[in-house]
N, C-alpha and C positions, 0 to 999 in steps of 0.2 A: 462535524466540526467540534462537537462537544468532547469527542474522544481524541482529537488531534493533539499531538505533542508539538512543542516549539522546536523546529529543526532549522539549522543553518549549515549550509554547505560552502566550503571554501576550497580554493585550489591555488597553487603557486607553481608557475613554470620553473623547472629546475633540471635542465638537461645535464645528466651526470652518468658516467659509467658506474654500474653497481659496485664493481671492484674498487673504484676510487671514492665512493661515497663515504663521508665521515659521519659517524653516529652523533658527533657533536652538532653537525649541521642538521641532521635529521631532527634532533631535539630542539634546536633553535627555531627552525622553520615551522615544524608542527606546533611548537609552543606559541609562536606568534599567531598562527591561524586559530588555535584553540582559545587563546586569550581574547581574540576578536569575537569569537562566538559567545564566550561567557559574558563579554560586555554587552553584546546584542540581547542576550536573554535578560540580563540585569536591567536593560533599558525598557523592557516591556512592563505592562501593568500586571503581569501574571507571575505567580511564584511557584515554580516547579518543585516537585517532591525531591528530585535529584537531577543531576546533569551527567550525561554519558558522552563519551568521546569514542569515535570510530575513525581509524586511519586507513588510508588506501594510497596507492600510487599508480599512475599511468606508466606502463612499462612495455618494452619491446626488445626483441633481439637486436644486437648491433647490426646496422645495415637495413633493418626493416623500416617501412614507412609508417605503418599503422600500429598504434599502441592499444593495449587492453588495460582495463582498470582492475587492479588486484587488491582485494581486502587484506589488510595486514594486521594480525593480532598484536596486542601490546607486548606479548612475551618476546617477539623477535627484536624489539628495541630494548627491552629490559636486559635481555641476554646478549645483545649486540650480535645477533645470529644472522650474518649475511647469507649463509647457505640456505637458511630457512626462507628468507625473502625470495631467493632464487627458486626454491621448490614451489612456493606459493604461485610465483609467476608461471613456472612450467606447467603446473596443474591447471591454471586458468587458461593458458594458451591452448592446452589440449582440449579443454572443455569448449572453448570458443571456436577453434579452428580445426580440431581433430588431429592436430600434430603437435609435437613438442621436441625440443632439442636441448636436453640437459647439459650437453657438453659445450654449447654455444654461450658466449658472453651476453649479458643483458645490460640494458641501460634504462635509466629513469628519465621520463619526459616531464612529469609534474607530480607534485605531492598533493593529496587531497585529505581533508578532514571533515567530519560531520559532527557538529555539536548539537546535542538534543536535550532539551529540557523536558523531562518526563512529568506529565501533568497527572494529577489525581483524577481518576476516571469516575464519572457518576455511576451509581449503582442502578442497573436497569430494573424497572418495576414491572412486575407481571400484571397482566390484565385479567379481568374476570373470565372464568371458563364457562363455555356454553355447550350447546349440542351441535351436531353437524349442520343442521339447518339453522340459518340466521333467524333471530327472533323477529317478530313483525315490526318492532320499533326500528330495526335497521333497514327495513325496506322502504324506499322513498318513492317508488313508482315504476313506471315503464314508459319508454318512448322509442320511436323508430330511429335506428342508427344504421348508417351505411357502412358495410364491410366489403372491402375489395374481394371480388369473386363470389360474393353471396348476395349483394344488393342490400336493400333495406330489410332489417329484422327488428321486430319488436323486442326491445332489450331491457332487462330488469336493471334497476339502479339501487345502490345501497349507500348508506352513510358510513364511512369508515370508522368514525369515532363511536359508532354503536355496535360494531362487530365485536364478538367475543372469541377467546381462544378456542380453537377446535372447529369454528365455522368453516364450512366448505361450500364453495360456489363454483358452478360450471358455467363456462362461457356459452353464449355471449352475455356479458354483464359489464356494468360500469360501477366502479367503487369511487365515490366522490368524497372530497374533503375540501378544506378551505383553499389550499394552494395548488391542488392538482387533481387529476382524475386518472385512475388506473383502468385501462381498457383490457377486458378479457375477450379475446377473439373466439369465434366458434371453435370448439375443440379444446380450448384451454381449460385448466382447472386450477383453483386457488384454495389454499388452506391458511387460516390465521394461526400463527404460532403463539406461544405463551407471552411473548413480549409485544404482540400486536403487529409483527411483521407479516407481510403478505407473501407467502411462499407459493410461487406460481410455476406450474408445469406448462410450458409452451409446446404443444404437440408432444413430442417425446423428449424435449430438452428442458432442463430445469434452469430457472433464473431467479 
């Protein structure tokens, strides 16, 4: 949540053949949607460092039922490049469906815009570094825990806020903190990174 930007997504239904679409209408509709996004950001209690705009359109070949969403760079509107819009659509259709029809006409179903207020990100703080074995102060005891397929196992418990970077713990184990408990199953392995994240290998899979 601390790293999240302010993002607002808007869409306007606008069924139009690409060949008939007016760039003045593009500018008007996108402008209205983007102004709405800017007002939404201004109405929050947050002050972003900058506001970015991303445009897209839901498009399909004439006669198709389903549309695909195509990201459209600002240059296609600045240069009023209708052919570039078609190429972006053909490329996305190929990516989505495995086929493309450059000679076929395309139509727009709706226009989309994303208005994002880029927030200043907090600087992550590194925690103290320790050895592979957690210090005694991090160990809070041991208690029986039931693991499916293993039954009850005497399981070590650790206080997360007392772990240091580089600590390694093999499951079974419980890493406890105020709001949650991280469970290491038998066979799992954990290492604390320099920011205090718990890097866990579940069997042979990393999470």
